[in-house]
C-alpha positions in Angstrom: 105.0 73.1 103.2 107.5 72.8 100.3 105.2 74.8 98.1 105.0 77.6 100.6 108.8 77.6 100.9 109.1 77.8 97.1 106.6 80.6 97.0 108.4 82.5 99.8 111.7 82.0 97.9 110.1 83.5 94.7 108.7 86.4 96.8 112.2 87.2 98.0 113.4 87.3 94.3 110.5 89.1 92.6 108.5 90.7 95.4 109.5 94.2 94.4 107.7 93.7 91.0 104.3 93.1 92.7 101.9 95.8 93.7 102.3 97.3 97.2 99.1 95.6 98.3 100.3 92.2 97.0 103.6 92.6 98.7 102.0 93.5 102.0 99.7 90.4 101.8 102.5 88.1 101.0 104.7 89.7 103.6 102.0 89.1 106.2 101.5 85.6 105.0 105.1 84.4 104.6 107.2 86.6 106.9 104.7 87.4 109.7 103.0 83.9 109.4 99.6 85.4 109.7 96.5 83.4 108.7 94.2 84.5 105.9 91.7 85.4 108.6 94.2 87.5 110.5 95.2 89.3 107.3 91.6 89.9 106.4 90.8 91.4 109.8 93.9 93.7 109.6 93.1 94.9 106.1 89.3 95.1 106.5 88.4 92.7 103.7 87.1 89.2 103.5 89.2 86.1 104.0 88.3 85.1 100.4 89.5 88.4 99.2 92.9 87.9 100.9 93.1 84.3 99.5 92.3 85.5 96.0 94.9 88.3 96.2 97.6 85.9 97.5 96.8 83.3 94.8 97.1 86.0 92.1 100.3 87.2 93.5 101.7 83.7 93.7 100.7 83.2 90.1 102.6 86.3 89.1 105.7 85.2 90.9 105.6 81.8 89.2 105.1 83.5 85.8 108.1 85.7 86.5 110.2 82.7 87.4 109.0 80.8 84.4 110.1 83.7 82.1 113.3 84.8 83.9 114.5 81.8 85.8 116.5 83.9 88.2 115.6 82.0 91.4 116.5 78.6 89.8 119.7 80.1 88.5 120.6 81.4 91.9 119.9 78.0 93.5 122.1 76.3 90.9 125.0 78.7 91.4 124.7 78.4 95.2 124.9 74.6 94.8 127.9 74.8 92.6 129.7 77.2 94.9 129.1 74.8 97.8 130.6 72.0 95.8 133.6 74.1 95.0 134.0 74.7 98.8 133.7 71.0 99.5 136.3 70.1 96.9 138.6 72.8 98.1 138.4 71.3 101.6 139.1 67.8 100.2 142.2 69.1 98.3 143.4 70.9 101.5 142.9 67.8 103.6 144.6 65.5 101.1 147.5 67.8 100.7 147.9 68.0 104.5 148.1 64.2 104.8 150.4 63.8 101.8 152.4 67.0 102.0 152.3 67.4 98.3 152.7 71.2 98.0 152.4 74.3 100.1 151.5 76.2 96.9 148.6 73.8 96.1 147.3 74.3 99.6 147.5 78.1 99.2 145.6 77.9 95.9 143.0 75.7 97.5 142.5 78.2 100.3 142.2 81.0 97.9 139.6 79.1 95.9 137.6 78.5 99.1 137.9 82.2 100.1 136.6 83.3 96.7 133.7 80.8 96.9 132.8 82.0 100.4 132.8 85.6 99.1 130.3 84.7 96.4 128.0 83.0 99.0 128.1 86.0 101.3 127.2 88.5 98.6 
């Protein structure tokens, strides 16, 4: 299951770089949750042909990630932004309990808003 999630994640990043046929097969497989047999029936080819096409496409996605590393970089950035949000919340909470500074609280809220903007884009 984790492998399919990773492959689907790579498809989201690099799918536009595949051929139309490869994109369609992976879209059926990951997004429409069709079996190899169902895809084969819809496309008028053998189940083995679909399997081979999907395996080749998955290999290309992994090769792209190996060379470019964009999906991993995205995941790392998202994790860091979530940590920024968590720390901002802790600063705000601490400040509310200890009444240190309204300015500190305002800065913390601005940091959190900026981090949320990054996550939403």
